[in-house]
KEKE-3310 file (N, C-alpha, C; in steps of 0.2 Angstrom, whole numbers, plus 5000, padded with zeros to 4 digits):
npx = (5004:5003:5005:5003:5008:5004:5016:5021:5026:5037:5044:5057:5063:5075:5082:5074:5075:5089:5090:5093:5098:5088:5085:5094:5090:5082:5065:5068:5076:5089:5093:5106:5111:5100:5092:5081:5069:5066:5054:5048:5032:5019:5001:4992:4984:4991:5000:5014:5020:5030:5036:5041:5049:5050:5056:5048:5044:5036:5029:5027:5031:5024:5027:5018:5020:5012:5000:4992:4982:4977:4973:4978:4992:4995:4992:5002:5014:5013:5014:5028:5035:5032:5023:5012:5016:5018:5029:5031:5032:5044:5053:5052:5057:5071:5075:5078:5089:5106:5115:5106:5099:5101:5093:5078:5081:5086:5076:5075:5071:5061:5060:5064:5054:5046:5031:5024:5023:5027:5037:5047:5050:5056:5067:5074:5077:5086:5097:5103:5116:5126:5135:5133:5133:5130:5117:5111:5112:5105:5092:5090:5090:5078:5068:5071:5069:5055:5047:5034:5036:5040:5030:5037:5050:5057:5067:5066:5058:5044:5043:5040:5024:5017:5010:5017:5029:5025:5019:5028:5039:5048:5061:5062:5061:5073:5083:5083:5083:5093:5097:5103:5102:5091:5081:5071:5064:5059:5051:5042:5035:5029:5020:5012:5005:4998:4990:4982:4986:4993:4993:5001:5000:4990:4996:5001:4992:4990:4985:4990:5001:5018:5026:5018:5018:5032:5034:5026:5033:5045:5040:5040:5047:5064:5066:5074:5080:5087:5082:5068:5068:5072:5061:5051:5055:5052:5038:5035:5039:5050:5057:5067:5084:5091:5104:5119:5133:5137:5131:5139:5152:5150:5147:5158:5168:5164:5166:5179:5184:5183:5166:5154:5138:5129:5135:5133:5119:5118:5123:5113:5103:5099:5090:5078:5061:5064:5075:5079:5077:5085:5097:5098:5099:5109:5122:5137:5154:5163:5161:5147:5147:5143:5128)
npy = (4994:5011:5027:5044:5058:5074:5088:5102:5118:5122:5111:5099:5084:5077:5085:5084:5070:5070:5077:5073:5058:5048:5041:5031:5022:5007:5004:5011:5012:5018:5022:5028:5030:5027:5036:5033:5030:5017:5008:4997:4994:4991:4988:4986:4975:4964:4961:4965:4978:4983:4999:5010:5025:5039:5055:5067:5079:5090:5080:5065:5049:5034:5018:5004:4988:4975:4972:4986:4999:5012:5025:5025:5024:5036:5045:5041:5044:5057:5062:5057:5065:5077:5085:5093:5103:5120:5131:5144:5156:5154:5154:5167:5174:5168:5174:5187:5186:5186:5175:5164:5164:5154:5143:5145:5145:5133:5125:5119:5113:5104:5089:5072:5060:5047:5038:5037:5043:5035:5027:5037:5041:5030:5028:5040:5039:5028:5035:5042:5045:5038:5030:5033:5022:5012:5016:5013:4999:4996:5000:4991:4979:4979:4980:4969:4959:4960:4966:4965:4953:4955:4948:4934:4938:4937:4943:4956:4968:4977:4992:4988:4987:4995:4985:4974:4974:4976:4964:4954:4950:4961:4956:4947:4956:4964:4955:4952:4964:4972:4985:4991:5001:5007:4998:4996:5008:5009:4998:5001:5012:5007:4998:5006:5013:5002:4998:5009:5020:5030:5041:5044:5049:5058:5069:5077:5087:5104:5113:5111:5119:5124:5124:5115:5104:5101:5098:5086:5077:5076:5069:5056:5039:5038:5049:5064:5081:5083:5073:5076:5088:5085:5077:5088:5095:5086:5087:5099:5110:5123:5129:5125:5119:5103:5100:5091:5080:5081:5094:5102:5099:5105:5118:5122:5120:5130:5142:5140:5134:5124:5121:5122:5114:5125:5136:5131:5132:5145:5150:5149:5156:5169:5166:5164:5158:5150:5143:5129:5124:5132:5127:5114:5117:5126:5134:5127:5131:5121:5106:5096:5079:5064:5054)
npz = (5000:4995:5002:5001:5009:5012:5015:5025:5018:5024:5028:5028:5023:5025:5034:5045:5048:5051:5062:5075:5085:5084:5072:5072:5081:5085:5082:5071:5055:5046:5030:5021:5008:4998:5005:5013:5026:5037:5046:5058:5063:5075:5074:5084:5081:5084:5074:5065:5054:5040:5037:5024:5021:5012:5006:4996:4983:4992:4999:5009:5005:5009:5010:5015:5021:5024:5038:5040:5044:5035:5039:5052:5050:5043:5054:5063:5056:5054:5067:5070:5061:5065:5058:5060:5067:5070:5065:5061:5068:5075:5064:5060:5071:5070:5058:5060:5067:5065:5068:5067:5055:5045:5049:5045:5032:5028:5031:5044:5061:5064:5073:5072:5080:5090:5087:5099:5116:5126:5120:5116:5129:5135:5127:5129:5143:5141:5136:5146:5157:5150:5136:5118:5110:5119:5122:5110:5111:5122:5118:5107:5113:5120:5110:5103:5112:5117:5107:5094:5081:5064:5052:5043:5045:5058:5065:5064:5073:5080:5091:5108:5115:5130:5138:5133:5140:5153:5155:5159:5173:5184:5186:5175:5164:5167:5166:5152:5145:5151:5156:5167:5181:5176:5173:5182:5181:5168:5167:5177:5172:5161:5168:5175:5165:5160:5170:5172:5179:5173:5159:5147:5133:5134:5138:5128:5126:5122:5130:5142:5153:5151:5162:5171:5163:5163:5176:5177:5169:5176:5186:5182:5184:5183:5176:5175:5176:5163:5155:5156:5149:5136:5132:5133:5122:5111:5113:5108:5116:5120:5130:5139:5139:5135:5143:5142:5142:5129:5125:5133:5128:5115:5117:5124:5114:5106:5114:5117:5128:5143:5149:5162:5167:5171:5164:5151:5150:5152:5140:5131:5136:5131:5121:5125:5124:5114:5116:5117:5104:5096:5102:5096:5083:5081:5072:5074:5078:5076:5069:5073:5081:5071:5072)
capx = (5000:5007:5001:5006:5006:5006:5020:5021:5031:5043:5046:5062:5063:5082:5083:5070:5078:5096:5091:5096:5100:5083:5085:5099:5088:5077:5064:5070:5082:5090:5098:5109:5112:5094:5088:5075:5069:5062:5052:5043:5027:5013:4996:4987:4981:4995:5004:5019:5021:5036:5035:5047:5047:5054:5053:5047:5042:5030:5025:5031:5028:5025:5025:5016:5020:5009:4993:4993:4977:4979:4972:4983:4998:4995:4992:5008:5019:5012:5018:5035:5039:5030:5020:5007:5020:5018:5036:5032:5034:5051:5057:5052:5062:5077:5076:5080:5095:5111:5117:5101:5095:5101:5088:5073:5083:5087:5069:5076:5066:5057:5064:5061:5052:5043:5024:5021:5027:5030:5043:5051:5052:5060:5073:5077:5080:5092:5102:5105:5123:5129:5137:5128:5134:5127:5110:5108:5112:5099:5085:5090:5088:5071:5065:5072:5066:5048:5043:5030:5040:5038:5029:5041:5056:5056:5073:5064:5052:5042:5044:5035:5019:5018:5008:5021:5034:5022:5017:5033:5041:5054:5067:5063:5063:5080:5088:5083:5084:5100:5097:5106:5098:5085:5076:5065:5060:5055:5046:5037:5031:5025:5015:5008:5001:4994:4986:4978:4988:4997:4991:5006:4997:4986:5001:5002:4987:4993:4982:4994:5006:5025:5028:5015:5021:5039:5033:5023:5038:5049:5037:5041:5053:5070:5066:5077:5080:5089:5077:5062:5069:5072:5054:5048:5056:5048:5031:5034:5040:5057:5060:5073:5089:5093:5111:5122:5140:5137:5130:5145:5157:5149:5147:5165:5172:5162:5169:5187:5186:5178:5161:5149:5131:5127:5137:5130:5113:5118:5124:5107:5097:5096:5086:5071:5056:5066:5082:5080:5077:5092:5103:5098:5100:5114:5128:5143:5160:5166:5155:5144:5148:5138:5125)
capy = (5000:5017:5032:5050:5063:5081:5091:5109:5121:5123:5104:5096:5077:5075:5089:5081:5064:5070:5082:5070:5052:5043:5037:5026:5018:5003:5000:5014:5010:5024:5020:5034:5030:5029:5041:5029:5028:5011:5007:4991:4997:4986:4993:4984:4969:4958:4960:4971:4980:4987:5006:5013:5032:5043:5062:5069:5086:5092:5074:5059:5043:5029:5011:5000:4981:4971:4974:4993:5003:5019:5031:5025:5025:5043:5048:5040:5047:5064:5063:5056:5070:5084:5088:5098:5109:5127:5134:5150:5161:5153:5156:5174:5175:5167:5178:5193:5184:5184:5168:5159:5165:5148:5139:5145:5144:5126:5122:5116:5115:5098:5083:5065:5057:5041:5039:5037:5047:5030:5025:5042:5042:5024:5030:5046:5035:5024:5040:5045:5043:5032:5032:5032:5015:5008:5017:5009:4992:4995:5000:4985:4973:4980:4979:4962:4954:4961:4968:4961:4952:4956:4942:4932:4941:4938:4946:4963:4969:4984:4994:4985:4991:4995:4979:4968:4974:4975:4957:4950:4952:4966:4952:4944:4961:4966:4950:4952:4971:4974:4992:4993:5005:5010:4993:4997:5014:5008:4993:5004:5017:5002:4995:5011:5014:4996:4998:5015:5026:5035:5042:5048:5052:5064:5075:5081:5092:5110:5117:5110:5124:5121:5122:5109:5098:5099:5094:5080:5073:5075:5064:5049:5036:5038:5056:5070:5088:5082:5069:5080:5094:5081:5076:5094:5097:5082:5089:5106:5115:5124:5134:5122:5115:5097:5100:5085:5080:5083:5101:5105:5099:5109:5125:5123:5121:5137:5147:5139:5132:5119:5124:5119:5114:5131:5140:5129:5135:5153:5152:5149:5160:5175:5164:5164:5153:5146:5141:5122:5123:5135:5123:5109:5119:5131:5132:5127:5133:5115:5101:5091:5072:5060:5049)
capz = (5000:4995:5005:5000:5014:5011:5020:5025:5014:5028:5030:5024:5026:5027:5040:5051:5050:5053:5068:5081:5084:5084:5066:5073:5086:5083:5076:5065:5051:5041:5024:5019:5001:4995:5009:5015:5033:5038:5053:5060:5067:5076:5074:5089:5079:5085:5068:5063:5047:5038:5034:5021:5021:5007:5005:4989:4982:4996:5001:5011:5002:5014:5008:5021:5019:5030:5040:5042:5043:5032:5044:5058:5047:5042:5061:5067:5052:5056:5074:5070:5058:5068:5052:5062:5071:5067:5067:5057:5073:5076:5059:5060:5076:5067:5052:5063:5071:5060:5069:5066:5049:5041:5051:5040:5025:5027:5034:5050:5066:5066:5075:5071:5086:5090:5087:5106:5121:5129:5116:5117:5136:5136:5123:5133:5149:5139:5134:5152:5160:5146:5129:5112:5108:5124:5121:5105:5113:5127:5114:5103:5117:5122:5104:5101:5117:5118:5102:5090:5075:5057:5048:5038:5047:5065:5067:5064:5077:5082:5098:5112:5119:5137:5140:5132:5145:5160:5156:5163:5180:5183:5186:5168:5160:5168:5163:5145:5143:5153:5156:5173:5186:5172:5172:5186:5179:5162:5169:5181:5168:5157:5172:5177:5160:5159:5176:5172:5183:5169:5152:5144:5127:5136:5140:5122:5126:5121:5135:5148:5153:5150:5169:5173:5159:5165:5183:5176:5166:5182:5191:5180:5186:5179:5172:5178:5172:5157:5151:5155:5144:5130:5131:5132:5115:5107:5114:5105:5121:5119:5135:5143:5135:5138:5144:5145:5140:5122:5125:5136:5123:5109:5119:5126:5108:5103:5118:5117:5135:5146:5153:5167:5165:5172:5159:5145:5150:5151:5133:5127:5139:5127:5116:5128:5123:5108:5117:5115:5096:5094:5104:5092:5076:5081:5068:5078:5075:5074:5067:5078:5079:5068:5076)
cpx = (5004:5002:5006:5003:5008:5010:5020:5026:5038:5046:5052:5064:5070:5084:5080:5073:5085:5096:5094:5096:5094:5083:5090:5096:5082:5070:5065:5076:5083:5095:5100:5109:5105:5089:5081:5075:5064:5060:5047:5038:5021:5007:4990:4983:4985:5000:5008:5019:5027:5034:5041:5045:5052:5051:5053:5045:5035:5026:5030:5027:5030:5022:5024:5016:5018:5002:4994:4987:4979:4979:4977:4990:4999:4996:4999:5014:5019:5015:5025:5038:5036:5027:5015:5010:5020:5024:5037:5035:5042:5055:5057:5057:5069:5079:5079:5087:5101:5114:5112:5097:5096:5096:5081:5075:5084:5081:5071:5071:5062:5062:5061:5060:5048:5035:5021:5026:5030:5037:5049:5054:5057:5067:5077:5080:5086:5097:5106:5111:5126:5132:5132:5128:5130:5119:5107:5108:5106:5092:5085:5087:5081:5067:5065:5069:5059:5044:5039:5035:5036:5036:5034:5049:5056:5062:5071:5058:5050:5044:5039:5030:5020:5016:5013:5027:5031:5020:5022:5036:5047:5060:5068:5065:5070:5085:5088:5085:5091:5101:5100:5101:5091:5080:5070:5061:5056:5050:5040:5032:5026:5019:5010:5003:4996:4988:4982:4980:4991:4994:4995:5003:4993:4990:5003:4997:4991:4990:4986:5000:5013:5027:5025:5017:5028:5038:5030:5029:5043:5046:5038:5047:5058:5071:5068:5077:5082:5084:5070:5063:5069:5065:5050:5049:5052:5040:5030:5035:5048:5060:5066:5077:5091:5101:5114:5130:5141:5136:5136:5151:5156:5150:5154:5169:5170:5165:5177:5189:5181:5173:5157:5142:5128:5129:5134:5123:5113:5119:5118:5101:5095:5091:5079:5067:5059:5073:5084:5081:5084:5098:5103:5100:5106:5120:5135:5149:5164:5160:5153:5146:5142:5135:5125)
cpy = (5006:5023:5038:5055:5070:5084:5098:5112:5122:5117:5102:5089:5075:5079:5086:5075:5065:5075:5079:5062:5046:5039:5031:5021:5013:5005:5004:5011:5015:5021:5026:5035:5031:5034:5038:5028:5022:5011:5001:4994:4991:4991:4990:4978:4963:4957:4966:4972:4984:4994:5008:5020:5036:5051:5064:5076:5087:5086:5070:5054:5038:5023:5007:4992:4977:4974:4981:4997:5010:5025:5031:5026:5033:5047:5047:5044:5054:5066:5062:5062:5077:5088:5093:5103:5115:5131:5141:5156:5160:5155:5164:5177:5174:5172:5185:5192:5182:5177:5163:5159:5158:5143:5139:5143:5137:5122:5117:5117:5109:5093:5077:5062:5051:5043:5039:5040:5041:5028:5031:5042:5036:5026:5035:5043:5032:5029:5043:5042:5037:5035:5030:5025:5010:5010:5013:5001:4991:4995:4994:4979:4973:4978:4971:4957:4954:4963:4963:4960:4953:4950:4940:4934:4942:4942:4954:4964:4976:4986:4991:4990:4991:4988:4973:4968:4973:4967:4952:4953:4957:4962:4949:4950:4963:4961:4950:4959:4974:4981:4995:4996:5007:5005:4994:5003:5013:5003:4996:5009:5012:5000:5000:5013:5008:4996:5004:5020:5031:5035:5047:5052:5058:5070:5079:5087:5099:5115:5116:5115:5121:5119:5116:5103:5096:5095:5087:5075:5071:5070:5057:5046:5036:5045:5061:5076:5087:5078:5072:5085:5091:5080:5082:5096:5093:5084:5096:5112:5116:5128:5131:5118:5109:5096:5094:5086:5083:5091:5104:5105:5104:5117:5127:5124:5128:5143:5146:5137:5127:5123:5119:5118:5121:5136:5138:5132:5142:5155:5153:5153:5166:5173:5163:5158:5148:5142:5134:5121:5126:5130:5117:5111:5124:5129:5133:5128:5127:5110:5097:5084:5069:5055:5042)
cpz = (5000:4997:5004:5005:5013:5016:5019:5020:5018:5031:5026:5027:5029:5034:5046:5053:5053:5059:5074:5080:5084:5078:5067:5078:5084:5086:5070:5062:5046:5036:5021:5011:4997:4999:5010:5023:5033:5045:5054:5065:5068:5077:5079:5087:5080:5079:5067:5056:5046:5034:5031:5019:5017:5007:4998:4989:4986:4999:5005:5008:5006:5010:5014:5018:5025:5032:5043:5040:5040:5036:5050:5056:5046:5049:5064:5063:5054:5063:5073:5066:5060:5062:5054:5066:5067:5069:5064:5062:5075:5070:5058:5065:5073:5062:5054:5067:5066:5061:5068:5059:5044:5043:5046:5033:5023:5029:5039:5055:5069:5068:5075:5078:5085:5090:5094:5111:5125:5126:5117:5124:5138:5133:5127:5139:5147:5137:5140:5155:5157:5140:5124:5110:5113:5124:5116:5107:5117:5123:5110:5107:5119:5116:5103:5106:5118:5113:5097:5083:5069:5054:5043:5040:5054:5068:5068:5068:5078:5089:5102:5115:5126:5140:5139:5137:5152:5161:5159:5169:5179:5183:5178:5163:5161:5165:5155:5142:5145:5153:5163:5178:5182:5171:5176:5184:5173:5163:5173:5177:5164:5161:5174:5172:5159:5164:5177:5176:5179:5162:5149:5138:5129:5137:5134:5121:5126:5127:5142:5148:5153:5157:5172:5169:5161:5172:5182:5174:5172:5186:5189:5182:5181:5175:5176:5174:5165:5152:5150:5150:5137:5128:5130:5124:5110:5107:5111:5110:5121:5124:5139:5138:5139:5138:5146:5142:5133:5121:5128:5131:5117:5111:5121:5120:5105:5107:5119:5124:5137:5149:5157:5164:5165:5166:5152:5144:5149:5144:5129:5130:5135:5122:5118:5126:5118:5110:5115:5108:5094:5096:5098:5085:5075:5076:5072:5075:5073:5073:5073:5076:5076:5073:5072)
residu = (MET:ARG:ILE:SER:ILE:ASP:THR:PRO:ASP:ASP:PHE:ASP:PHE:LEU:GLU:CYS:VAL:ASN:ALA:HIS:GLY:TRP:ARG:SER:LEU:LEU:PRO:PHE:CYS:TRP:ASP:THR:GLU:PRO:LYS:VAL:LEU:GLU:ARG:ILE:GLU:GLU:PHE:GLY:ASP:GLY:ASN:ALA:ALA:LEU:LEU:THR:ILE:ARG:GLY:SER:ASN:GLY:LYS:LEU:ASP:VAL:ASP:ALA:HIS:GLY:SER:ALA:PRO:GLU:GLN:ASP:VAL:VAL:ARG:ARG:VAL:LYS:ILE:MET:PHE:GLN:LEU:ASP:LEU:ASP:ILE:ALA:ARG:PHE:TYR:THR:TYR:CYS:ALA:LYS:GLN:PRO:ALA:LEU:CYS:HIS:ILE:PRO:GLN:LEU:ARG:GLN:GLY:ARG:ILE:LEU:ARG:SER:PRO:SER:LEU:PHE:GLU:ASP:ALA:VAL:LYS:VAL:ILE:ALA:THR:THR:ASN:THR:THR:TRP:SER:ARG:THR:LYS:GLY:MET:VAL:ALA:ARG:ILE:VAL:GLU:SER:PHE:GLY:THR:PRO:LEU:PRO:GLY:ASP:ALA:ALA:ARG:ARG:ALA:PHE:PRO:ARG:PRO:ASP:GLN:ILE:ALA:SER:VAL:THR:LEU:GLU:GLU:PHE:SER:GLU:LYS:ALA:ARG:LEU:GLY:TYR:ARG:ASN:ALA:SER:VAL:HIS:ARG:ILE:ALA:THR:ASP:ILE:VAL:GLU:GLY:ARG:LEU:ASP:LEU:GLU:SER:TRP:ARG:ASP:SER:GLU:ILE:THR:SER:GLN:ASP:LEU:TYR:LYS:ARG:LEU:LEU:SER:LEU:PRO:GLY:ILE:GLY:PRO:TYR:ALA:ALA:SER:CYS:LEU:MET:ILE:TYR:LEU:GLY:ARG:TYR:GLU:ARG:VAL:ASN:VAL:ASP:SER:TRP:ALA:ARG:MET:MET:VAL:GLY:LYS:GLU:LEU:GLY:ARG:SER:VAL:THR:ASP:LYS:GLU:ALA:HIS:ALA:PHE:PHE:GLU:PRO:TYR:GLY:GLU:TRP:LYS:ALA:LEU:VAL:TYR:HIS:PHE:TYR:ARG:TRP:ARG:GLU:SER:ALA:PRO:GLU:PHE)
# end
């Protein structure tokens, strides 16, 4: 099944895919040469489908191989590529800043994300206090151990639903996922969703203030200020920079000296409500590392 989804004039497929490292985490698979993003997705019927996504002129062309309701495919792809995000006001701001005018010119500003906040939260937890290679390993083990397999290719799996994680004990989850101290946090979030104590998807509501949303995110097991700031960005809130070792490294290179977390935050403070987006798309003096 081929589905063509219209994209806004200010959208760029490659800029969105390359905005950060999610393209390298299962069940995403990025093929650089043909510039195709693949993803195994499970649509709630117990079957997984392969989605192959390409950018074309003003559209995303999505080929769905397997059981995949068209309306659900469209909804999830729009979430992943932030197609409903209105960034016109951000572009207006950037156009007045000499250091940021490249952002609207390159149609930057959207960040590839997961179709569920649960998946994004788990992946962010897997990035805390570790290396990128270990993050990829942790996410791969979660997917390979608990995700729904693609028919005809059991080696490829979707990201597990909360109930697929909550259906096993913490001990079994820990043995297979091997997330270290993060095991309990991921298992607890999945269990709270399944048992009705937590509704993460409702947190996408734009009526929730940024301050309240940040507090809610901090209430999640395993989510501290860095992780909460990451998730705020994926939810379209940009008031907080997710400062970590990478941010300190890039700001330090920009300033020609080592910096603290406080100094990294101060570097972006002048950008106000847009500081997190500026951080992600700032034109650094030295190139950022590849994911």
